[in-house]
N, C-alpha and C positions, 0 to 999 in steps of 0.2 A: 384336427380332431380330437374329441375326448374319444378313452376307449369305451365310453357308454354315452350312448344319447338318448336318455331318457325322455325328455318332455313333449308331450303333443299339444300344441297350441293351437290357437284358430288367428283368421286374420276377418277384417271387420267390413269387406265390400266385395267388390265383381272383379277388382283386378288389386295386383299390389301395391302398397306405397313403401313408401322408403324405410319407413319402420320396420312393414311386415321383413322388406329383401334383409334388414339387418337381423332379427330377430330367428327367420329361417336360417342365418348364416353362424349362429350362435354355435359354438360347441356342446351344447346339450342338449340341441333343438332336435331331434329326432322324425320328427314330420308335422302335421295338422291336422286338422277336421275342420271339412267343410259343412255347412247351415244352409238351410236354405235362402238365406241371405245374398251369399253368392254365388247363387243360379240367377239367369234372365235365359238364357238361351245356351242351346248346344254349344255353339260355335264362342260363344266369350266362355266356358266351360272348357273347352280344347283349350281354349288357347290360357286360360288360366293354369289350368294344370303344367300346362307346356313350360310355363315360365318359369313355376314353382321347379320343376326338373334340373334346369336349367343353372339356377342356382346350385341346385346338388341332388345328382342325380339319384342319390340312396334316401331323401326324404322320402316316409309312408305316407301315403294321401288319402286319407279314412273321412267316413261317413255312416252316420247312420242311416241305413236304410234298408228297413224291414220289411215292408210293406202295411198296408191299411196305414194308422193314422199316423207310423211314423216312417216317411217315405218321404226325402230330401227335394227329388226332382221328379216332375208330374207333367211337365208340360215339353213342347216342341220332341215329340216322336218317344218319350219315357213310359213304358209299361206303366200302368195302377194295378200296381200288384195286392191280390188281398192279404188281410190280417191272417197272422196262421195258425189264428183259431179258425177259419174255413176250411185248412186240412185236415186238420183234426174233425172235424164235422162231415166231411166229406171220408174218415176211417170208420166212420160209424156206420157208413154207408155200404162203403167197397175200400179194406184195406190196400189192396195191391194197386187200383187206382190211384190213391189216396198217395203212398210212398211213390209214384212216377210223378203226379202232379208239384209234389214237393221237389223231385230232383228237377224237374222243367222249371220252376221259379225260381232254383237257386240259378240256374242256366241263365235265365233273361235278365234277373237281377246282378248276376257277376258280369254277362257280356257288355249288356248296356251300359253301365256303372265303366268297366276297361275301356270301351272306346270311346270315351271321355277323360279318359288319363286317371279316373279312380282305381287306387291298389286294394284296397278294404273295407267291406263294409262289414260294420259291429253288429252280427247276426250270426248265428238262431238264438232267441231267446228259448233260453231252458228254464224258464222258470215254468212253477205248475200251476194250471188255473183254479186256485182253490174256489174263485168266488167275490171274494171280498178287497180284492188292490184293486184302486183305480189308477193306480201307476201303469200297471199289467195288465189287467182286463184283457181283450182282445190279442195280443200282443203274443198269447201263451199259443200252446199248439192243443194241448189236453192237459185236464185234471190228472193222469193215468202216467206216470212215471215212465213205463214203457213204450207207449203212444209216443209219449214226445220224445222221446228218445230214437225210436224209427225214424219218424218225422226228420227230426233235428238232422238225423245220421243222412236221409235222401236229400234233402233240403244242400246240404254239405260236399255230397255228392256233386251238386248240379254243381257249385261254387266251384268245383276242382277242376269240371270238364273246362268250366270258365277261363281256369288259370287264376283264380284269388283263394287267399285263404280264407279263415271263419273264423270266428270269436263266440265261443259260449257265453250268455251271461244270464242271471250275475250271481255267480256262485256262493254262498251255498245255496240259495234261493228267496226271490224275493217277495212269491207268490202269495205265502202265508199269511204276513201281514197288510193291513189295512193303509197306514201311514204311508207319506211318498216320500220318500228320501231326498226330492229336489227342495222339500220344504219343511222336513223336521227328520230326527232320529227316529225310523222305524226301530221296535224292538221284538225279538222274537224269543219267548220264554219255552221252546220246546228244547228236550234236551236232545242232547250233539246223536246218541240214539237214533230217536227222530227223525231226525232232518238225513242221518246217514241211509236210512233206509227207504226213505221218501224224495226228500228235495235234492238230496244230492245224487242219488243213484246215476241221474244223465251223465254226470262227469265223469264217474268210475266206469259207467259203460261206455263213454266216449273215449277214453283216457289214451287211446293210443290214433284216433281222430282229429281232437279238437289241435287247432294251430294256436291259437290262443282264448284265455280266459279273463272275463271282466269282473271281481267280485262285486259285493251287494254292499251300499252304506248302511250297512242294517247291523245292530247290535244285537249276537244270539249269547245273552249272559250267562247262560249254562255251561256255556262254552269259553267266552272269555270276555272281556267289557269293554274290547276295541271294537268298533264294525269291521266285519270282516277283511275289508282292502287293506285294514291297519293291523294285521293281527298275526303272527309269526305262528301261533297255534293254527290257523286257520290255512295259511298259505305253505309253511314250510313243511307243518306236521304232517297236518291233513292230505291238502292238496296235492303237494310234490309225493311226500313219502309214503303216507297210506291209499291216496288215489292213483301215485305214480304217474302224474302228471309233467308233461316234459318240456311244454311249449311255455310261451309269453305268457304274463300275465298284466292286463291293464288295471292302475286304478281306474275306477269312473270319479265322474269328473271330481275336483275337487273345489269344484266353486259351489257344488250342492249344499243345503244346510245339515246333510249325513256326514257330508267330510268336514265341518269346521269344528266340531267337537270331538276331540279325539280323548276317551280316558275322561269324559267331564271337563274337560279344558279346552278353551277356546284357542284356535292355534291360526299361526298366519298361512300362506299357501304356498311358502316357502318351507315352513315347519311341517305342515302336513305331506308334502312334497318326501321329504326325509324319511319322514315315519315312514312313508309309503312302501318307500324303496327299501329303509331297512327290515319293514316287514315280511319282503319278497314279492314285491311289484318289480317290474322291470322296468314297465314303461307308467308315465301319472300324466292324466290330463287334466288341463283345464281352459273351460271353454265359458265363450261369450264375456270374455273380457279386454276384448282386444276394441267392441263399438265404443269405447267412450277415449281412445285415444291409447289405452293398451298400458295403463301404468302398474297395472295389474302383473300383466306378463311379465314386464320388464323386470320387475319386485319379484317373481319367482323365478327368473332366472339368473338375476344376479345373489338371490338370496340362498339359493340350491347350490349354486358356487361357493357360496361363504361355508353353507354346512356341510360342503364336502371337503374344504379344507380343513373346517374343526372338527374333522372326522363323525359325523351323524350320521353319514350312509360312505358306501363305498362304491365306486365303479367296476362294474361285473365284466368281463369280457364276454361271460355265459350270454348275460342278459345283452349286451350288443347282436353276439349271435342270433339270437332268439329274436329281435327288431328284423334283423337283416332273413331270416327265413320266413319273414311275411310278405316282402316284396314278391310281387311276382316274376316267374323265372320263362315265363314263354313272350310273344311280343300280342298285343291283342289285336283283333280285328279293327277295322275302322269304321266309322258310320255304315259307309255306304255299303261296304261290303257283309257286315252283318246285316242289311235288309236282307242280302241275298242266299245267304247261309241256310241249307236245308237245314242244320242242328237246331240255327234258332226260333227256324221258323217253325218246327217240330214242337220246343218247347212252348213256344206261345202255343200252337193249338191245346197242349198239356194243359193250361194255365185252371184253375177250377172258376 
């Protein structure tokens, strides 16, 4: 086992192939991210996550499961969670009821996923709702950083009650730019002072509560020429030193267009991963690259090994400790037991 297992990869289907098993046992693999294509029913998901853990108990099984339009599992008993904007709208009518509803949403989200063997959801979205972002939109709680922070903290409390860690995204803020970093490289031309006073405030106010953070594939040229996830200035100086963050840092998906050009130069997945790790990321995601045989996943794993051998990034035991801390520390309730659990039932009643 490497002293540092930074790669979060994906799998193609409903069960593990021989190639999936080989990749999941690679010394640089630290976990995987599931998508809707990996879901047919609860029993299948439970069997899949159990097989993953039988290969390596320390693998971190992740998913993007926020509510609203970003919810990978929606059938066979999974609760349809509201978009986070619904909690912001409730806040405007009744702030304390909204915070309780946000905690309930975190509980339901975390308990249902954990009952199926999933360790971590990449939530909450801390981006502010500036009104123009197509990719963020109703995924954001509110325009006001104070409201977004309080609702996010309440949601994170619910996750904690379910035994699940959290991931604030997309640092220092993706909500101001209109461009979608999946397909282009967004540019936010505001000053560092303006960003720290507004969009980045939730990261400061939640610095002791956030277990992990995912930076944005956005360029802030008045701060650094590199996107935030590839920038030592953003990750090491501002996030860690200035804002005091001590948890894990995930890169966003390296296959997104916003990650394919770093400093104006087109880079391979392995090069992008090495730059991200050297800049201060602890973990790097590569999504949706296993569906055509997974050559890109193998190229990342092999290339990152070569980049390490050449000294382009260093294995960091602190990074590995941060990854390990994201794993659940308690046993989950089985689904049938969950259906009779009073905490879960009460949380369902409190959803907006």
